[in-house]
C-alpha positions in Angstrom: 10.7 6.4 -38.6 8.0 5.7 -36.0 5.6 8.0 -34.2 5.4 7.2 -30.5 3.3 9.0 -27.9 4.6 9.3 -24.3 1.9 9.6 -21.8 2.0 10.7 -18.1 -1.5 10.3 -16.6 -2.4 11.7 -13.1 -5.6 11.5 -11.2 -7.0 14.6 -12.9 -4.5 15.3 -15.6 -3.0 13.9 -18.7 0.4 15.0 -20.1 1.8 13.9 -23.4 4.5 14.2 -26.0 4.4 12.9 -29.6 7.8 11.8 -30.8 9.3 10.9 -34.2 11.6 8.0 -33.3 14.5 7.2 -33.3 15.4 10.9 -34.0 13.5 11.9 -30.8 12.0 14.9 -32.6 9.1 16.3 -30.5 6.1 16.7 -33.0 3.9 18.2 -30.4 3.2 18.2 -26.6 0.4 19.2 -24.3 -1.7 18.6 -21.2 -5.3 18.2 -20.2 -5.8 19.6 -16.7 -8.8 19.5 -14.3 -10.2 16.2 -15.8 -13.6 15.6 -14.3 -14.5 19.3 -14.2 -16.6 21.5 -16.5 -13.8 24.0 -16.9 -11.0 21.5 -17.8 -8.1 23.1 -19.7 -6.6 21.5 -22.8 -3.3 22.9 -24.1 -1.5 21.6 -27.2 1.5 23.0 -28.9 1.0 23.7 -32.6 3.9 25.0 -34.7 5.7 26.0 -31.6 2.7 28.0 -30.2 0.5 26.9 -27.3 -3.2 26.6 -28.2 -5.5 26.4 -25.1 -9.2 25.7 -24.7 -11.5 25.5 -21.7 -14.3 22.9 -21.8 -15.9 20.0 -19.9 -13.8 16.9 -19.8 -15.7 14.2 -17.9 -13.0 11.6 -17.6 -9.7 10.3 -19.1 -11.4 8.7 -22.1 -12.8 12.0 -23.1 -9.4 13.6 -22.6 -7.7 11.0 -24.7 -10.3 11.4 -27.5 -9.9 15.2 -27.3 -6.1 15.1 -27.7 -6.2 12.5 -30.5 -8.8 14.5 -32.4 -6.6 17.6 -32.0 -3.6 15.8 -33.6 -5.8 15.2 -36.7 -7.5 18.7 -36.6 -4.1 20.5 -36.4 -2.7 18.2 -39.2 0.1 16.9 -36.8 -0.8 13.4 -38.0 -2.9 12.2 -40.9 -4.5 9.3 -39.2 -4.3 7.4 -35.8 -2.6 4.5 -37.6 0.6 6.7 -37.8 1.0 6.3 -34.0 2.6 2.8 -33.7 3.1 2.7 -29.9 2.3 4.5 -26.7 4.4 4.5 -23.6 2.8 5.1 -20.2 4.5 6.2 -17.0 3.5 4.1 -14.1 4.7 5.1 -10.6 4.8 1.8 -8.8 6.1 -1.5 -10.3 6.9 -3.2 -7.0 9.3 -6.2 -7.2 7.5 -7.3 -10.4 9.3 -5.0 -12.7 13.0 -3.9 -12.9 12.6 -2.6 -16.4 9.9 -1.3 -18.9 7.6 -3.9 -20.3 5.1 -4.5 -23.1 1.7 -4.4 -21.7 -0.6 -7.5 -21.5 -3.3 -8.6 -19.2 -1.0 -10.0 -16.6 1.0 -6.8 -16.5 -2.2 -4.7 -16.1 -3.3 -7.1 -13.2 0.0 -6.6 -11.4 -0.1 -2.8 -11.7 -3.6 -2.9 -10.4 -2.5 -4.9 -7.4 0.2 -2.4 -6.6 -2.3 0.5 -6.6 -2.5 0.1 -2.8 1.1 1.1 -2.6 0.6 4.2 -4.8 -3.0 5.0 -4.5 -2.5 8.6 -5.9 -0.8 7.4 -9.0 -1.2 3.8 -10.3 -5.0 4.0 -10.7 -4.8 7.2 -12.8 -2.1 5.5 -15.0 -4.3 2.5 -15.6 -7.3 4.8 -16.5 -5.1 6.6 -19.0 -3.8 3.4 -20.5 -7.3 1.9 -20.9 -8.4 5.0 -22.6 -5.5 5.0 -25.0 -5.7 1.2 -25.6 -9.4 1.6 -26.7 -8.6 4.5 -29.1 -5.3 3.1 -30.3 -6.2 -0.5 -30.4 -3.7 -1.1 -33.3 -0.8 0.2 -31.4 1.6 -1.5 -29.0 1.7 -0.2 -25.4 4.5 -0.1 -22.9 4.6 0.6 -19.2 7.6 2.5 -17.9 8.0 2.3 -14.1 9.3 5.0 -11.7 10.5 2.2 -9.3 12.5 0.3 -11.9 15.6 2.5 -11.7 15.9 1.8 -8.0 15.9 -2.0 -8.3 19.7 -1.9 -8.2 19.6 -1.0 -4.5 21.2 -3.8 -2.3 19.1 -5.4 0.5 20.9 -3.6 3.2 19.4 -0.3 1.8 15.9 -1.5 0.8 15.1 -3.8 3.8 13.4 -2.1 6.7 14.2 -2.9 10.3 10.9 -4.8 10.7 10.0 -8.5 11.0 11.7 -10.0 8.0 8.5 -11.9 7.2 6.9 -8.6 6.4 9.3 -8.4 3.4 9.1 -12.1 2.3 5.3 -12.4 2.7 4.0 -8.9 2.1 6.9 -7.3 0.1 7.3 -4.4 2.5 10.5 -2.8 1.5 11.9 0.5 0.2 11.1 0.8 -3.5 11.7 4.5 -4.3 10.0 6.7 -6.9 10.7 9.3 -9.7 13.2 6.8 -11.1 12.5 7.8 -14.7 13.5 11.4 -13.7 16.6 10.3 -11.7 17.7 8.1 -14.5 17.4 10.9 -17.1 19.2 13.6 -15.2 21.9 11.3 -13.8 22.7 10.1 -17.4 22.8 13.7 -18.6 25.1 14.7 -15.7 27.5 11.8 -16.5 27.7 13.3 -20.1 28.5 16.7 -18.6 31.2 15.3 -16.2 33.0 13.7 -19.2 33.9 10.7 -17.1 33.2 7.0 -17.5 29.8 6.3 -16.0 31.4 3.6 -13.6 33.7 6.3 -12.1 30.9 8.8 -11.2 29.1 9.6 -7.9 26.1 11.8 -8.4 23.2 12.9 -6.0 20.1 13.8 -7.8 17.4 16.1 -6.2 14.0 15.8 -7.8 12.1 18.6 -6.0 8.6 19.4 -7.0 5.2 18.8 -5.3 6.6 15.4 -4.5 10.3 15.2 -3.7 13.0 12.5 -3.7 16.7 12.3 -3.6 18.8 9.5 -5.1 22.4 8.4 -4.7 23.7 7.3 -8.1 27.0 5.5 -8.0 28.5 4.2 -11.2 25.3 5.1 -13.0 23.1 2.9 -10.8 20.7 3.9 -8.0 22.2 2.7 -4.7 19.8 4.6 -2.3 16.8 6.9 -2.5 14.6 8.8 -0.1 11.2 7.7 -1.0 10.3 4.2 0.4 7.5 1.7 0.5 5.3 4.5 -0.8 5.8 8.1 -2.0 5.1 9.4 1.5 8.6 8.7 2.8 11.7 10.8 2.6 12.0 14.6 2.7 9.4 17.2 3.4 7.1 17.7 0.3 4.2 20.0 -0.7 1.5 18.1 1.2 3.3 14.9 2.3 5.1 14.7 5.7 8.1 12.7 4.6 10.0 10.7 7.3 8.6 11.1 10.8 8.5 9.1 14.1 6.2 6.1 13.2 4.6 6.3 16.5 3.1 9.7 15.8 0.2 8.6 13.5 -0.8 5.9 16.1 -0.7 8.5 18.8 -2.7 11.1 16.9 -5.2 8.5 15.7 -6.2 8.0 19.3 -6.1 11.7 20.2 -8.2 12.8 17.1 -10.4 9.7 16.9 -9.8 9.2 13.2 -9.5 6.1 11.1 -6.5 4.7 9.5 -7.8 6.0 6.1 -8.3 9.5 7.5 -4.8 9.5 9.0 -3.4 8.4 5.6 -5.2 11.5 4.1 -3.7 13.8 6.7 -0.1 12.5 6.2 -0.4 12.5 2.4 -2.6 15.6 1.7 -2.6 17.9 4.7 1.0 17.8 5.9 4.4 18.9 4.4 4.7 22.5 3.5 0.9 23.0 3.7 0.7 21.5 7.2 3.6 23.5 8.6 2.9 26.8 6.9 -0.8 26.8 7.0 -0.5 28.8 3.8 0.1 26.5 0.8 1.7 23.5 -0.6 3.3 25.6 -3.4 6.9 26.7 -2.7 6.2 29.9 -4.6 3.6 30.9 -2.1 5.9 30.0 0.8 8.7 32.1 -0.7 6.3 35.1 -1.0 5.3 34.7 2.6 8.9 34.5 3.7 9.6 37.7 2.0 6.9 39.3 4.1 8.4 37.9 7.3 5.8 35.2 8.0 7.3 33.1 10.8 5.6 29.7 9.9 6.7 30.2 6.3 10.2 30.8 7.4 10.2 27.7 9.5 8.7 25.7 6.6 11.5 26.8 4.3 14.2 26.0 6.8 12.7 22.5 7.5 12.6 21.8 3.7 16.3 22.8 3.4 17.4 20.9 6.5 15.8 17.6 5.5 17.4 17.9 2.0 20.8 18.7 3.4 20.6 15.8 5.9 19.8 13.4 3.1 22.5 14.6 0.8 25.0 14.5 3.5 24.2 10.9 4.3 24.5 9.8 0.7 27.8 11.7 0.3 29.1 9.6 3.3 27.5 6.4 1.9 29.2 6.8 -1.5 32.5 8.0 -0.1 32.2 11.3 -2.0 30.3 13.0 -4.8 31.3 14.5 -8.1 28.1 16.4 -8.7 24.6 17.3 -7.3 21.7 17.8 -9.7 18.6 19.9 -9.2 15.6 19.0 -11.2 11.7 19.1 -11.4 9.4 22.1 -10.6 11.0 23.6 -7.5 14.5 22.4 -8.4 14.4 23.9 -11.8 12.6 27.2 -11.0 13.4 28.3 -7.4 16.8 30.0 -7.3 16.3 30.8 -3.6 15.7 27.1 -2.7 18.8 26.1 -4.7 20.9 28.7 -3.1 19.8 27.9 0.4 20.7 24.2 -0.1 24.1 25.0 -1.8 25.0 27.4 1.0 24.1 24.8 3.7 26.2 22.2 2.0 29.2 24.5 1.1 31.2 24.1 4.4 31.5 20.3 3.8 30.9 19.7 0.1 32.3 22.9 -1.2 29.2 23.8 -3.3 30.1 27.4 -3.8 27.1 29.0 -5.5 27.6 31.2 -8.5 24.9 33.8 -7.9 24.8 34.9 -11.5 24.6 31.4 -12.9 21.9 30.5 -10.3 19.6 33.3 -11.5 18.0 31.0 -14.0 14.9 29.0 -14.6 14.5 25.6 -16.2 17.7 25.8 -18.2 20.6 23.4 -18.1 23.3 25.3 -16.2 26.3 24.7 -14.0 25.4 26.6 -10.8 28.7 26.5 -8.9 31.8 28.5 -9.4 35.0 27.2 -11.2 36.8 26.5 -7.8 33.9 24.6 -6.3 34.9 21.3 -4.8 31.5 19.6 -5.8 29.7 20.7 -9.0 26.1 21.5 -8.9 23.9 21.4 -12.0 20.4 22.4 -12.9 19.2 19.8 -15.4 15.6 20.0 -16.6 14.1 16.5 -16.3 12.6 14.9 -19.4 10.7 11.8 -18.3 8.9 11.7 -21.6 11.9 11.1 -23.7 12.9 8.1 -21.4 9.4 6.8 -21.9 9.7 7.2 -25.7 13.2 5.6 -25.8 12.1 2.5 -23.9 8.9 2.2 -25.9 10.7 2.4 -29.2 13.3 -0.1 -28.0 10.7 -2.6 -26.9 8.3 -2.2 -29.8 11.0 -2.3 -32.5 12.0 -5.7 -31.3 
């Protein structure tokens, strides 16, 4: 038996789960939020109960030391030596990585180079890795890439209609994100369908603060909505998704802003927040819709429309669909969003919503009626267990 910690580091957060492998028993889990602030929140699960403290956490190194000390203090482990490996989620692996890898200096260098393609994610992952590598210098470390699952896309789906040299010389292409999540829920859906993987056609909807949709044919990603960066695809909390590419150029001139400032607007001030003027959180949008706020209603409709358009195109591309899967924060918890999408897809895909079944949060559930043409599932994602599995497989070798 081996203890492996699965790590998901953001720019100001650090999520973790400690596993006993290969049994996949979760020994503890937790998160450090608001890293860099004096009122950071550290939550760890002890004997099934959440224990939270509020305290200053200057940086990721402090966060890592805090959680490792808590593992000892709460007697979850006897010493750091018990943790034999750490798996780290990395958003962007470019064309360098089509699978998880053991970390060495060359791997770190490549991930650092790719930070310009995922500036909100890759730097935070490296900071988290370096902090763990310092404290767990005896352990092996593995990088698990969100883009890896999508490396099975064919060139006609990942090449953009741009000068071909942009791809060959600068690697400008569709990469896709959230691959670890899409992999997990599609594999679980295949189990639920009780069909050979090669005979399945599934569309997975990872809907959270960031959103992406993936066509999974025969267990492999054949198309996905995010692109060269996580900015592309459907509408998100603060990201615009797909727009006319002339708009940023036009508005840069009108507003007199730099390319960097425009990038900030598209990534952090658009999406639900930009249209509604209220919030990037779908729960706030839903509350405003209930009060009749016109911009919130438009926001909700745009979100639904973009998702339906993408699902419809993937349905046509694959020549059918056995099942659709909702996952991630919004997908797992917003019954109104799920129902709106299912209702919009019903005339063509036959996704008849079972209202009673859909009245659920974050629980694996079949959401459609028995006579539905296309099944729709809610499957809570579990990126951490994928990280732990890959880390165990690589380090055991």
